[in-house]
C-alpha positions as CSV (number, residue, x, y, z in Angstrom):
1,M,-15.6,9.5,9.0
2,L,-13.4,10.4,11.8
3,N,-9.8,8.5,12.3
4,K,-9.1,6.9,15.7
5,K,-7.6,9.9,17.4
6,L,-10.3,12.2,16.3
7,N,-12.9,9.7,17.3
8,S,-11.4,9.7,21.1
9,S,-11.8,13.5,20.8
10,W,-15.2,13.2,19.5
11,W,-16.1,11.1,22.8
12,A,-14.7,13.1,25.1
13,L,-16.1,16.4,23.9
14,R,-19.4,14.6,23.7
15,V,-19.5,13.0,27.3
16,G,-17.8,15.9,28.9
17,I,-20.1,18.6,27.5
18,G,-23.1,16.4,27.5
19,L,-22.7,15.8,31.3
20,A,-21.5,18.8,32.5
21,A,-24.7,20.5,30.9
22,F,-27.0,18.0,32.5
23,L,-25.4,18.4,35.9
24,A,-25.5,22.4,35.8
25,G,-29.2,21.9,34.5
26,A,-30.2,19.8,37.3
27,D,-28.7,22.2,39.8
28,K,-30.5,25.0,39.0
29,F,-33.3,23.2,40.9
30,F,-31.1,22.4,44.0
31,N,-28.4,24.9,44.0
32,V,-25.9,22.5,45.6
33,L,-22.8,23.4,43.3
34,T,-23.6,27.2,43.4
35,D,-26.3,29.7,43.8
36,W,-27.2,30.1,40.3
37,G,-29.3,33.3,40.8
38,M,-26.3,35.4,41.8
39,Y,-25.3,35.0,37.9
40,L,-28.3,36.5,36.6
41,S,-27.6,40.1,35.5
42,P,-29.8,42.7,37.0
43,V,-30.2,43.7,33.3
44,A,-31.4,40.5,32.2
45,E,-33.8,40.0,35.4
46,K,-35.4,43.4,34.6
47,L,-36.1,42.1,31.4
48,L,-37.9,38.6,32.4
49,P,-41.3,38.2,32.4
50,V,-41.1,35.8,35.5
51,S,-38.7,35.6,38.5
52,G,-35.0,35.0,38.6
53,E,-35.9,31.5,40.2
54,T,-38.3,30.7,37.9
55,F,-36.2,31.6,34.9
56,M,-33.2,29.6,36.6
57,H,-35.6,26.6,36.5
58,L,-36.8,26.7,32.9
59,A,-32.6,27.2,32.0
60,G,-32.1,24.1,34.1
61,I,-34.7,22.2,32.0
62,V,-33.5,23.7,28.7
63,E,-29.8,22.6,29.8
64,M,-30.9,19.3,30.6
65,A,-32.8,18.7,27.1
66,V,-29.6,20.0,25.2
67,A,-27.4,17.8,27.3
68,L,-29.6,14.5,26.5
69,A,-29.7,15.6,22.6
70,I,-25.5,15.8,23.0
71,L,-25.5,12.5,24.4
72,T,-28.1,10.8,22.3
73,R,-28.5,10.5,18.5
74,W,-28.8,14.6,18.4
75,T,-25.4,15.3,19.1
76,R,-25.1,17.8,16.5
77,I,-27.8,20.0,17.0
78,G,-27.4,19.5,20.6
79,A,-23.8,21.0,20.6
80,Y,-25.1,23.9,18.3
81,I,-27.8,24.8,20.8
82,A,-25.2,24.3,23.6
83,S,-22.6,26.7,21.7
84,V,-25.0,29.5,21.3
85,W,-26.7,29.1,24.7
86,L,-23.2,29.5,26.4
87,L,-22.6,32.3,24.2
88,L,-25.7,34.2,25.7
89,I,-24.7,33.2,29.1
90,A,-21.4,34.8,28.5
91,V,-23.3,38.0,27.3
92,N,-25.3,37.9,30.5
93,L,-22.3,37.5,32.5
94,L,-20.6,40.6,30.9
95,T,-23.7,42.7,31.5
96,S,-23.5,41.8,35.2
97,G,-20.4,43.8,35.5
98,G,-18.7,40.9,37.0
99,F,-18.0,37.2,36.6
100,F,-15.7,38.0,33.5
101,D,-13.5,35.1,34.1
102,I,-16.4,32.8,33.9
103,A,-17.5,34.5,30.9
104,V,-14.2,33.5,29.3
105,R,-14.7,30.2,30.3
106,D,-18.1,29.9,28.9
107,V,-16.7,31.2,25.5
108,E,-13.9,28.5,25.7
109,I,-16.7,25.9,26.1
110,A,-19.1,27.2,23.5
111,I,-15.6,26.9,21.2
112,A,-15.5,23.2,22.3
113,A,-19.5,22.6,21.8
114,F,-19.1,24.1,18.3
115,T,-16.0,21.8,17.7
116,L,-18.1,18.9,18.6
117,A,-20.9,19.8,16.3
118,Q,-18.4,20.1,13.4
119,L,-16.6,16.9,14.1
120,T,-20.2,15.0,14.5
121,A,-20.9,16.3,11.0
122,L,-17.5,14.7,9.7
123,K,-18.4,11.5,12.0
124,R,-22.1,11.1,10.6
125,P,-22.7,12.9,7.7
126,V,-26.5,13.9,6.9
127,S,-28.1,11.0,4.7
128,V,-31.4,10.3,3.4
129,A,-30.8,6.8,3.9
130,K,-30.1,5.2,7.2
131,T,-29.7,1.6,8.2
132,S,-31.0,2.0,11.7
133,S,-32.3,4.7,14.1
134,S,-30.8,4.1,17.6
135,I,-31.4,6.6,20.0
136,F,-27.6,6.7,21.0
137,G,-26.5,7.9,17.7
138,T,-24.8,4.8,16.6
139,D,-26.6,4.9,13.2
140,T,-24.8,3.3,10.2
141,V,-25.3,5.9,7.6
142,R,-24.6,5.2,4.1
143,P,-24.6,7.3,1.1
144,A,-28.0,7.9,-0.4
145,T,-28.0,6.3,-4.0
146,T,-29.7,7.6,-7.1
147,A,-32.1,5.6,-9.2
């Protein structure tokens, strides 16, 4: 269980990372925030079985799904996935020969996502017995008892 100060940090990370991932994922379809295709490394693009635009749309779907996981009851697994995803994005940016500043930022966000996953583990220890199954992750977890 987290104390009050850590709980507010957990909520800040959860909402911030979740909403940012959802917004970035949705924007892969509209390119309002930026032209996402310019961030795809030529090395990565050569390895793709689909066009860069199609890949960005698929990436957007993944990012929105991960965001929903973070914002609902699957915060921990969503945060771990986001952490790995962001590290892969950083590698892609490094192989592009540019965008090093954004690669560093994505590594920092990956560390924040990992921290969110770890805090979630402290907040909601995995247990066999649960008293509810709310989609928004407000389950009351009680220790499993042995008979």
